C-alpha positions as CSV (number, residue, x, y, z in Angstrom):
1,M,27.4,9.6,-10.7
2,R,24.9,10.8,-13.2
3,I,22.4,8.0,-12.4
4,W,21.4,9.8,-9.2
5,E,20.4,12.9,-11.1
6,R,17.3,10.9,-12.2
7,L,16.0,10.7,-8.6
8,P,12.7,12.6,-7.9
9,A,12.9,15.5,-5.5
10,R,9.8,14.4,-3.6
11,V,8.0,11.1,-3.0
12,R,4.5,10.3,-1.7
13,L,3.8,7.4,0.6
14,V,0.5,5.6,0.9
15,E,0.5,3.9,4.3
16,V,-1.3,0.5,4.1
17,G,-0.5,-0.8,7.5
18,P,-4.0,-0.4,9.1
19,R,-5.5,-2.5,6.3
20,D,-3.0,-4.6,4.5
21,G,-0.8,-4.8,7.6
22,L,-3.6,-6.1,9.9
23,Q,-5.8,-8.1,7.6
24,N,-3.6,-11.2,7.9
25,E,-3.2,-11.2,11.7
26,P,-4.3,-14.3,13.5
27,V,-6.5,-12.2,15.9
28,A,-8.5,-9.1,15.4
29,V,-7.0,-5.8,16.8
30,P,-9.5,-3.8,18.9
31,V,-10.9,-0.8,17.1
32,A,-9.5,1.6,19.8
33,A,-6.0,0.3,19.0
34,K,-6.6,0.6,15.3
35,L,-7.8,4.2,15.8
36,R,-4.8,5.1,17.9
37,F,-2.4,3.5,15.3
38,I,-4.0,5.6,12.5
39,E,-3.8,8.7,14.6
40,L,-0.1,8.2,15.2
41,L,0.4,7.7,11.5
42,A,-1.5,10.9,10.7
43,E,0.6,12.8,13.3
44,A,3.7,11.6,11.4
45,G,2.6,13.5,8.4
46,L,1.4,10.7,6.1
47,S,-1.1,12.2,3.6
48,D,-2.7,8.9,2.5
49,I,-3.7,6.1,4.9
50,E,-5.5,3.0,3.8
51,A,-7.7,2.5,6.9
52,T,-9.7,-0.6,6.2
53,A,-11.7,-2.7,3.7
54,F,-15.4,-3.1,3.4
55,V,-15.2,-6.8,2.7
56,S,-17.2,-9.8,4.1
57,P,-16.5,-10.3,7.8
58,R,-16.7,-14.0,7.2
59,V,-13.8,-13.8,4.8
60,V,-11.6,-11.2,6.6
61,P,-12.8,-11.1,10.2
62,Q,-9.9,-8.8,11.2
63,L,-11.6,-6.0,9.3
64,A,-15.2,-6.6,10.5
65,D,-15.2,-3.3,12.3
66,A,-14.9,-1.1,9.2
67,E,-18.1,0.9,9.9
68,E,-17.2,1.5,13.5
69,L,-13.6,2.6,12.6
70,F,-14.8,5.0,9.8
71,A,-17.4,6.5,12.2
72,L,-14.5,7.4,14.5
73,L,-12.4,8.7,11.7
74,R,-15.2,11.0,10.5
75,Q,-15.0,12.9,13.8
76,R,-11.6,14.3,12.6
77,S,-12.2,17.4,10.5
78,A,-8.8,17.5,8.9
79,G,-5.9,15.2,8.2
80,P,-5.0,12.5,5.7
81,V,-7.1,10.9,2.9
82,Y,-8.5,7.7,4.4
83,W,-8.8,5.0,1.8
84,A,-11.0,1.9,1.9
85,L,-10.9,-1.2,-0.2
86,V,-14.2,-2.4,-1.7
87,P,-14.7,-5.7,-3.5
88,N,-18.1,-5.0,-5.1
89,M,-21.1,-2.8,-5.1
90,K,-22.2,-3.9,-1.7
91,G,-18.8,-2.9,-0.3
92,L,-19.1,0.4,-2.0
93,E,-22.5,1.0,-0.5
94,R,-21.1,0.3,2.9
95,A,-18.2,2.6,2.3
96,L,-20.5,5.4,1.2
97,A,-22.7,5.0,4.2
98,A,-19.7,5.1,6.5
99,G,-18.5,8.4,4.9
100,A,-15.5,7.1,2.9
101,R,-14.2,9.6,0.3
102,A,-11.6,7.5,-1.4
103,I,-11.9,3.8,-2.4
104,A,-9.8,1.2,-4.1
105,V,-10.9,-1.8,-6.2
106,F,-8.6,-4.7,-6.6
107,T,-7.9,-7.5,-9.2
108,G,-4.9,-9.6,-10.1
109,A,-2.7,-10.2,-13.1
110,T,-3.7,-13.9,-13.3
111,D,-7.0,-15.7,-13.3
112,A,-5.9,-18.2,-10.6
113,F,-5.0,-15.6,-8.1
114,T,-8.1,-13.5,-8.8
115,R,-10.3,-16.6,-8.4
116,H,-8.7,-17.3,-5.0
117,N,-9.0,-13.7,-3.9
118,I,-12.4,-12.5,-5.2
119,R,-13.8,-15.7,-6.9
120,M,-13.8,-14.2,-10.4
121,T,-11.5,-14.3,-13.4
122,V,-9.7,-11.2,-14.3
123,L,-12.2,-10.3,-17.0
124,E,-15.1,-11.0,-14.7
125,S,-13.6,-8.7,-12.1
126,L,-13.3,-5.8,-14.6
127,V,-16.9,-6.3,-15.6
128,A,-18.0,-6.3,-12.0
129,F,-15.9,-3.2,-11.2
130,R,-17.3,-1.0,-14.0
131,P,-20.5,0.0,-12.2
132,V,-18.6,0.3,-8.9
133,V,-16.1,2.7,-10.3
134,K,-18.7,4.7,-12.1
135,R,-20.8,5.1,-9.0
136,A,-17.8,6.1,-6.9
137,L,-16.8,8.7,-9.4
138,D,-20.4,10.0,-9.6
139,E,-20.4,10.4,-5.8
140,G,-17.1,12.4,-6.0
141,L,-14.9,9.7,-4.6
142,R,-11.3,9.2,-5.5
143,V,-10.7,5.8,-7.0
144,R,-7.6,3.6,-7.0
145,G,-7.0,0.3,-8.8
146,Y,-4.8,-2.4,-7.4
147,I,-3.2,-5.0,-9.6
148,S,-1.8,-7.9,-7.5
149,V,0.8,-10.5,-8.5
150,C,2.3,-8.3,-11.2
151,F,5.7,-10.0,-10.9
152,G,4.8,-13.5,-10.0
153,C,1.8,-15.6,-9.0
154,P,1.7,-18.3,-6.3
155,Y,-0.5,-20.4,-8.6
156,E,0.6,-19.6,-12.1
157,G,4.3,-18.7,-11.7
158,S,5.8,-15.9,-13.8
159,V,3.7,-13.1,-15.2
160,E,4.2,-11.5,-18.6
161,P,4.6,-7.7,-18.4
162,R,2.2,-7.3,-21.3
163,K,-0.6,-8.7,-19.2
164,V,0.1,-6.1,-16.5
165,L,0.0,-3.3,-19.1
166,D,-3.2,-4.6,-20.6
167,L,-4.9,-4.7,-17.2
168,A,-3.6,-1.3,-16.3
169,R,-5.1,0.1,-19.5
170,R,-8.4,-1.5,-18.7
171,L,-8.5,-0.1,-15.2
172,L,-7.7,3.4,-16.5
173,D,-10.5,3.0,-19.1
174,L,-12.9,2.1,-16.2
175,G,-12.0,5.5,-14.6
176,C,-9.4,4.6,-12.0
177,Q,-7.4,7.7,-11.2
178,E,-4.4,5.8,-9.8
179,L,-2.9,2.4,-10.2
180,S,-0.9,0.4,-7.7
181,L,1.3,-2.4,-9.1
182,G,1.8,-5.1,-6.5
183,D,4.5,-7.7,-5.9
184,T,2.2,-9.6,-3.7
185,I,4.4,-12.6,-2.9
186,G,7.7,-10.7,-2.9
187,V,9.4,-12.4,-5.8
188,A,10.5,-9.4,-7.8
189,V,14.1,-8.3,-8.3
190,P,15.3,-4.9,-9.4
191,T,16.0,-5.8,-13.1
192,Q,12.2,-6.7,-13.4
193,I,11.0,-3.2,-12.5
194,P,11.7,-1.5,-15.8
195,A,10.0,-4.3,-17.8
196,V,6.8,-4.4,-15.6
197,V,6.5,-0.9,-14.3
198,G,8.1,1.1,-17.2
199,P,5.3,0.5,-19.8
200,V,2.6,1.4,-17.3
201,L,4.5,4.6,-16.4
202,A,4.7,5.5,-20.1
203,E,1.0,4.9,-20.5
204,A,-0.3,6.6,-17.4
205,G,2.3,9.0,-16.2
206,A,4.2,9.0,-12.9
207,V,1.4,10.8,-11.0
208,R,-1.0,7.9,-11.6
209,V,1.3,5.0,-10.8
210,A,2.3,3.5,-7.5
211,V,4.3,0.4,-6.6
212,H,3.5,-2.0,-3.7
213,F,6.4,-4.3,-2.7
214,H,6.3,-7.1,-0.2
215,D,9.6,-8.1,1.4
216,T,9.3,-11.9,1.4
217,R,12.8,-12.4,0.0
218,G,14.4,-9.2,1.2
219,T,14.4,-7.4,-2.1
220,A,11.6,-4.8,-1.5
221,L,14.0,-1.9,-0.7
222,A,16.2,-2.7,-3.7
223,N,13.1,-2.8,-5.9
224,A,12.0,0.6,-4.5
225,L,15.3,2.1,-5.5
226,A,14.9,0.7,-9.0
227,A,11.4,2.2,-9.2
228,L,12.7,5.6,-8.0
229,L,15.3,5.6,-10.8
230,L,12.6,4.7,-13.3
231,G,10.6,7.8,-12.2
232,V,8.0,6.3,-9.7
233,T,7.0,8.8,-7.0
234,T,4.3,7.0,-5.1
235,F,5.0,4.0,-2.9
236,D,2.7,1.8,-0.8
237,T,4.4,0.9,2.5
238,S,3.4,-0.6,5.9
239,A,4.5,0.7,9.3
240,G,6.5,-2.0,11.1
241,G,6.7,-4.1,7.9
242,L,3.4,-5.7,8.7
243,G,1.3,-7.4,6.1
244,G,0.6,-10.4,4.0
245,C,-2.2,-11.7,1.9
246,P,-4.7,-14.4,3.0
247,F,-5.0,-15.6,-0.6
248,A,-1.2,-15.7,-1.5
249,P,0.6,-18.5,0.3
250,G,4.0,-17.5,1.5
251,A,3.4,-13.8,1.2
252,A,5.3,-11.9,3.9
253,G,5.0,-8.3,5.1
254,N,5.2,-5.2,3.1
255,L,8.1,-2.9,2.6
256,A,8.4,-1.2,6.0
257,T,7.6,2.5,6.0
258,E,10.5,3.3,8.3
259,D,13.0,1.5,6.0
260,L,11.9,3.4,2.9
261,L,11.8,6.7,4.8
262,Y,15.4,6.1,6.2
263,M,16.7,5.6,2.6
264,L,14.7,8.5,1.1
265,H,15.7,11.0,3.8
266,G,19.4,9.9,3.6
267,M,19.2,10.5,-0.2
268,G,17.8,14.0,0.3
269,I,14.4,13.1,-1.1
270,Q,11.5,15.0,0.5
271,T,8.4,13.1,1.9
272,G,6.9,15.5,4.5
273,V,6.8,12.5,6.9
274,S,8.6,12.2,10.2
275,L,10.6,9.0,10.5
276,E,10.7,9.2,14.3
277,K,6.9,9.5,14.5
278,V,6.3,6.6,12.1
279,A,8.7,4.5,14.2
280,A,6.6,5.4,17.3
281,A,3.4,4.3,15.5
282,S,5.1,1.1,14.5
283,R,6.3,0.4,18.0
284,F,2.7,1.0,19.3
285,I,1.0,-1.5,17.0
286,L,3.8,-4.1,17.3
287,G,3.3,-3.8,21.1
288,V,-0.5,-4.5,20.6
289,L,0.3,-7.5,18.4
290,G,3.1,-8.7,20.7
291,R,5.6,-9.3,17.9
292,P,9.1,-8.0,17.0
293,P,9.6,-5.6,14.1
294,A,10.0,-7.0,10.6
295,G,11.7,-3.8,9.3
296,R,15.4,-3.4,9.4
297,Y,15.3,0.2,10.8
298,L,13.4,-0.7,13.9
299,Q,15.5,-3.9,14.4
300,A,18.6,-1.7,14.3
301,C,17.1,0.8,16.7
302,S,16.2,-1.9,19.2
303,Q,19.8,-3.2,19.3
304,I,22.0,-0.1,19.2
305,A,21.6,3.7,19.7
306,A,21.6,5.7,16.6
307,P,25.3,6.7,15.8
308,A,26.3,10.4,15.5
309,G,25.3,11.8,12.2
310,A,22.7,9.1,11.4
311,I,19.9,10.1,9.1
312,T,16.7,10.4,11.2
313,T,15.1,13.5,9.7
314,N,13.7,14.7,6.4
315,R,14.9,18.0,5.0
316,D,11.2,19.0,5.1
317,E,11.4,18.8,8.9
318,R,14.6,20.9,9.2
319,R,13.0,23.9,7.7
């Protein structure tokens, strides 16, 4: 079918498990376990890993060890880009002192969510982020902008696509080099993807747009396929399907990295990432947390052996 001719040849994954995946856990994960988790993800070939966030320890105690974690990561001379979330100038100062070279700022498509998340309206968040982004760029950092609740808000309900586009334009004007459009509470369905993501792609270009799907209602992988057909080539995923948002009631975990990899590799799309090694990283952190996997791939692997001919490798790895 001609529809498949529109698929990209290669896709980039941004692994958010160490930050988004662990921020909502009921207990803090020891820094040694976080470091090992990140090391395993790096060994799998992931080029971008969101390691932590420099946020208030009182608000997100699970990430209170951000400085200690980055000090350990700095000892590695090569490897992935390690991203850090920063909510304000104080967070940026902490990130700079810790040696971060890539940061993300975050806002939402509705005032109600943004107030719950960072205690500002959307407009106030943009005003606050302007000096943060400028300082980060002046320091030579890479800067990403997150837009949460692009497809639906737990407080305001449906979100108009034009609001997402307007916010994307404003973040690009601030200097963000990449945008991540989030389905924070996992309400999106595939037919929404062109309406919400399409205009941002047309404005910014595929190289500057990522999507971030939560799997609350089981539609994340279908939404990812819709985004692929639209031309998206960067996807945020979380090993083991971990995740959730402390400020979005009902939000479940992210699209599992293994699930997306299985689909991409089966479709012949290159990623440069080892599915088997990501699965090993997921099993490690799930063992630390003492919980079963949320992703379908790991669930299937725990029940039955892989059948003959199953897709477990990327054509990158077969070279």
